[in-house]
C-alpha angles and dihedrals in degrees: 000000000000125000089241090058095055103032118085093203131017113177144147133214144159119283095192124317096299105040139057125203125210112204123199115186131181136206095223141027088238091059091046092050093045088058096043093046091049088066092210096124101071135147091251092050093048091044089055093048093049096035094240134133111266093240091063093060120086122185118195121193115212103185094171089057092038088234146118124214122200118194119203131176115244115239090217126030111254111269096014119130108281095030106134096182110041094175097042088234099130101056104087102074093089087069096058098082100045106132112234 
């Protein structure tokens, strides 16, 4: 099963001018626990997908919200010349095809 098949919402957005967050939300605690227990969303896996050092990836579990939050540094400050995604809203697609 793919992450996009089990998650209710997968999105990205700015978390200030220098970070992007990737939010993964689930419709049920069972779906959330299935993904967390599969151990497929790890710092090393996300670092590989986004071509970042592992120590720059932070994953935060929010069981009460049935959600995961991934925090990544932006390569370019939001709004600077060369920034192609000012709002950080186009960065989540790489997560869709993670096999759970």
